[in-house]
N, C-alpha and C positions, 0 to 999 in steps of 0.2 A: 506471572506476575512476580516481580522481584520483591523479595522481602525488605529490600533497602528503601524501597519507595512507599511502602505501605506498613501500617500497623494493625495488629489484630485487636479488635475490642469485642467484648461479650455483653449480652444481656440475658435475659430469661429465656429469650427465644433461640440463643445460640450466638456463635461467633460471625464476625463480619469484617472484611478487609476495609481500612479506611485510609486514605492518603496520609502519608507518615506525618507531614508538618502543618495540616490543616487544624484550625482551631475548633471545627465542628467534629461530631462523633457519630457513634453507631445510630443513636436514636433519631438524629437529624437525617442521616442518609437513609434509613427506613421510611421515614415520612416523606422524603423527596421522591421515593420510589412509589409510595402509596398515592401521592397527591401530585400528579403531574400537570398542575395548573402552572401557567407562566405569568400570572399576574403577580407583579412584585408586593411584597409586604410593605406596610407604611413605615418609613423611616421614624416618624414621630413616635409610634408605638413601641419600636425596637428601643428607641433613646429613653422612652419612659420605663421600659423594663429594666434599664440600668439604673434609674433612680429608685425604683421600687426595691431592687436588689440591694442597693446601697443601704437603703432604711433597714432592710432585714439584717444585713451584717453588722451595722453600727448597734442595732437593738441586741443582736446576739452578744456583741462584745460588753455591752452593759449588762446584760444578763450573766455573763461568765464573770464580771467584776463582783456582781451582788451574791452570786453563789460563792465565790472564793472567799468574800468576807465572813461566811457562815460556816462553810465547810472546807476541809481540804480535799484535794481532787481524790485523794486515795479512798475517801468515805463516800464518794458518788457513785450512783449505780450506772453512771454513763460517762464516758470520755469527753473532755472539752477539746475542741480545735485548738491548735497550736496558735499563739498570738501571731507568729510570722505569716502563718496560713490566713488568718483573718485579715491581716494587714494587706496581703496580696489580693485577696478576694475584693476587699474594698477598693483597692487601686484599679482592678479590672473593671469592676462595676461603674466606677467613676468614668472610665474611658469609653465603656459602652454607652453610657448616658450622654456623651458628646458625639456620639455616632461612629465611633471607631470599630473597626472589625465587622461592619456591616456586610462586607463581601462574604463573610463567613456565616452569615444567617441565610440559610439556604431554603427555609420554609416558605411556600407561596402564600398568597393572600386566602385561597380557599384550602381548607383543611378539615379533617374530622378530628373527634377527640377532645372537644371543648378547650382546645388550646394547649394540650399537653405538649404537642410538637414545638409550639412556640416556645414554651418555658424550658424544654429540655435543650433546644438549640441555644438559648442564652446560657443555660447552666453549663453546656459544654464549652462555650466560647469563654466564659468567665473562668472555668475551671483550668482550661489549657492556657489561657493567658497568664493566670496566677501561677501555674506550674512554670511556664517559660520565665516569669520574673524571679522566680526562686531558683532558676538554674536547672530545671528538669524539662525533659522532652514532652511534647503534647501526648496524651494517653498514658502518662504515669499516674493513673488513678489511685494506686495504693498510697500515694502522697496527698493528692486532693481529688476527690471523687465528685462528679457532677451532681449526683444526688445527695450523697453523705455530707458533703461540704458546701457546695454552691447552692443546694437547694434546702439548707438546714432551717427547720421549722416552718417551711413554706409548703405550700400546695399550688398546682396550676390553677386551681379554682378560686384562689384568693389573690395571687400575685397578678395573673394576666388580666382580669377584668379591672383591677386597681389601676394597673399600667395604662389600660385603655382609657380610664377616665381621667389620668393625669394628661395624656396626649390630647383628649378632647377639650380639657380645660385650656390647655396652652393655645390650641387652634381657636377656641371661643374667644379668647383675648385678641387674636388676630383678626377675627371676623368683627368683633366690635369696632376696631380700628378702621378696617376697611369700609364698613357701614358708614361711620362717621365722616370719613374722608368724602365718600360719595355724596353723602347728605349735604355736607358743606358746599360742594361744587354745584350741586343742583340749586341750593338756595342763593348762589350767586346769580345763576341763570334766571331764578325766579325774580330776584330783585332787578336784575337788568332789564327784563321784559315784562314788568309789573304792569303797565299800562298799554301794552301791544296788543291791540284788540284782535279778536279772532272769531270765528264761528264755532260754537259748542256743538258737539253731535251726539245723537242718541240714535242707537241702531244703524249707525253708519249714515244717518240722515241728517241734514241741517237742522238745527234745533233752535238755539237762543244765542244772544251775544255773550262772549265770555273774553278771556285774555290768556294770552300766553303764560303771563306770570301766574294766574289762577291755576292753569293746568300744572305747572311745575310745583306749585305749592301742594298739590295733591301727592305728588311723588315724595316731596320732602316730608309731609306727615306721615306717609306710609312708611318710610325709612326711619322716622322717629320711633314708630311702633315697633319696627323690627329691632332696632337697637335695644329698646326696653325689654322686649322679649328675650333676646339673646342674652342680655345681662342677667336675667333671671334664671338661665339655664345652669349657672354656677350652683344655684341652690339645689337643683334637680340632681347634679351629677356629682356633687362633692361627697356624697355618702358612700364610703367604701367598705369592703369586707375584708380588708387586710388583717390576717391573724385569725382568720375563721377557719382556716384549714379547709379541708375537702368539701364540707357542706354547711360550714357556718358554726359548728359545735366547739371548734378550737381544739379538737382531738389531737393529741400528740404534740401540742404546742404548749410552752410554759405560760401561765397567766401574766407573769412579768413581761414576757416578750409581746403578748397581745396588747398590753397597755402601753408599752413603749413605742412600738413600730409605726403607728400612724402618726403621732407627733414628730417622730424622726422624719418621716416623709413630708410632713409639713414644712420642716426647717429646710430640708434639702431643696425642694420645689418652690417654696414660697406660695403655695396655692393653698386654698382653704379646705384641704381634704379632712374628711371627719368619719370616725369610726361609726358604723352604724349601731344602733342600739339593739338591732335584731340581726345578727350577723347571717343567720340562716335565710332571712328574707332577702337581704342583700345579695346573697348568693344565688338563689334559685329564680328571683323575680327580676326581669330586665325591662319592667315597664318605664323606667326612667329614661331608657335609651329611645323607646317610643316616643315619649313625651318630648324630649329635646329634639328628635328628628322632626317632629311635627311642627315645631317651631322654625326649624331650619326649612322645611317645605313651605310655610307661609312666607318666609322671605323670598324664596325662589319664585312663588307666584307673584309677588310685587316686582321683582326684578323683570320678569317675563312681561307683565303688563306695561312697565315703564318703557322696555326697548321695543315692544310690538308697537306701541303708540308712536314713538319717535320714528321707527322705520316706516309706519304708514304715512305719517305726516311728510316724510323727505322722499316718499316714493313718487316715481313718474306716474303710477297709476292713480295716484291721488290728485294729479294736476298741481298747478303752481301754488303752494301754499306759502312760500317763502322760507320753509325751514331747510337748512343744509346741513348734513352731518360730515364729518372729516372723512376724506377718501383716504382709505388706510392701505389698500393693495390692489393691484390689477385684478380685475373680475372675470376675465375671459381669456383663453387661449386661441379663440376663433373670432370673437366680436371685438373689433378694435374700439378702444376708449372705453370699454364697459368697466364700472366700478361697482361693486356689490356692497350691500349693508353687512358686512361680514361680523362686526361686533354684535349687533342684534342677534344673528344667526348663531353665534357662539353661545350667547348667554341663553337663548331659547333652548339650545341643544342640551346645555347644562341643567337648565331647569328640569327638563323632562327626564334626564337621568336621575336627578334628585326625586322626582315623583316616583319613578321605579323603585328607587332605593327605599323609600318610604314605606312602600307595599312590602318589600323583602324584609325589612327590619321588623314590621308589624307582624308579619306572618310567621317569621323565625322566632321571634320572642315569644308568641303563643305556643310554639313547639316545645318549650321547655317541659321537662318531664319530671315530675316530683321534685327532687332536691338539686337539679342542676339543668342548665341550658347547654346542650352540646354544641350549638350553632354559633357561639361567641365569635369564632374567628371571622366568619362571613358577616355577622351583624356588625362587628367592630370595623372591619374594612369598608363597608358600605357607609357607616356614619362619618368615618374620617374622610372618605372620598367626597361626601356631600359637602362636609365643612371646607375642604380645599377648593372644591369647584366654586362654592359661594365666594370664598376670598378672592378667587381669580376673577369671578364675574364682577365683583363689585369694584375690583381694580381697574379691569379693561374698560368698564362703562366710564368710570371717573377720568381715566386718562386718554382713552381713545374714542370716546363718543361724546360726553358732555364737554370736555375740553376741545375746544375748536368747533362746536355747534353754534351755528348763527342762524338768525331769523331776520328777514329783510324787512326793514321799517316800513309800515304802512301797507304792506301787501295784505295782511289779514283784515285790516280795516276797510280796504278797498273791496274786498270780496264780502265782507260782511254787509256793507251798504247797498250791495247788489243782490243780496240773498233775501228771500222772504222771510228768513229767520228773524230779521231785524224787527219786523212788525210786532213781534211779541213785546217789545219794549213799549209800544204805543197803546196796547189794549187796555191799560188801566186808564188811558186819557179819552180815547175815541171809542172803546168798546171793541169786543171781539169781532162783531160783524163787519165793522168798517175797517178793521185791521186785515180781515180776510180780503176785502175789496182792494186794498193796496197790495198785498200780496199777489193777488191775480193780475193787477195791472203791471207789477214788476216782472212777472213772468211772461205775460202776452207781449209786452213792449220791450222786453230784454233791457230794462232801465234800472237805475238805482232808486233808493227810497225818496230822494229829493224830486227827481224827475216824476215819479209816480204821483206824488203829493202835489206837485205842480198841476198836474192833469185833474186830479180828483178833488183838490182843494179841502181836503179833510182835517187839516191841522194847520194852525198858524206856522208859518215859516220859521219864524225866530223861535217858537216854542219847539218845533221839531229840531232845530240845530241844538238847542239846550238839552233836550232829552237824550240826544245822541252824542253828547260829549262823553269821552271815555270815563271820566270820573263818575258820571251819573249812571251810565250803563253797567258800572262794576260795582255799584252800591248794593249792599245786602238789603233788599226790600224797598220800598218807598214809604214816604209819609205823605200827609195831606197837602203840606207845603209844595212838595214836588209836583202835584197835580195842578196847582193853581198858577 
């Protein structure tokens, strides 16, 4: 092993050889060896770590200024970091917050240690980038140390979960936008086919008259609830423990820093992050992640229901319903001309991944022990994954399923008038028993409602036509005037 291509770093466990010019260090390499998972860490969480670190360095700078106004450095029981070092740390953190040096972040999604490896990898990147900016080689830690400098007044246990919440809030904003975009496209479809008649189904059996507009209105309403619930997630997730140090007591952290750091993070991110009134609670209880993910799961449930309905209506197995979905890609390597409903299949797969993530987040959040939850990396990864899957699902439904979906005019009405389900509309006028006779005649003679009534003469022909007008079939309930 050539000494020219490696540098030697040390920690309390002993020395280790690290490639000479990389920005990660000994702590990251040990973690990579210990956690051989290949699942990539989320870039959004990495970038949020840069935001949180920047808030910490800005707050440290303010602390130094406040201290200098009261005491000379020679009177202090501790040394302050050089201003140039703080400048370099801030610049490095800003660059991390834009995603730079992500290739030097070598910690996988799954790791032990409550996120210590995540924090140390970022500390090493920031320290080594700062060293380079000041003209020193990576690993020159006597100048800028990953713990003494880059981690100043911080703990993994407050920095990493705070960064996770920042990343979640950013993605929640994207999810709100995606839900609204999909809802708007569904509302257009709802309006376009408002009076296009169809048979409503219960237990997959023909039931009563309805319309495609009514069906799509149910999707729009469900998405409206999803949007409202997601918007409330900010209230659940905005409470952070930054400044709380190891277990929320603020040990080894100046009170000045604790008061300054969350407002600094607010300004950097533009997000409504708020310091918890009980930092210990915010450190050891992760129920807010469970609550937020439950809301995400509810949205996944609605999306699965929507695409499953559309897939069924457009399927060959359902017969000719007149619903056609866009043909997105060739469906078979052996069956010529086959086109599959790939968008619904993707969304259903994503929904079930989210359901499994929900169980994972719930069970691991319950595994928190006394003052800390060691499973934050896995919990955070699952939550961010679910958010990104939902954003992708909303987008592809809007762009690749609803856009281009068509319903053949009159097809649903033609099927409805030949279905015994139509007789339900007549039961208030001719009674249930006579409506049954009409239904039986339609089945036995394979005819529509008009032909069956011509045979049985159970209702005046003009009255029948009036009752079966779309505007009358789709009214909510009936009045006495409707029966006369």
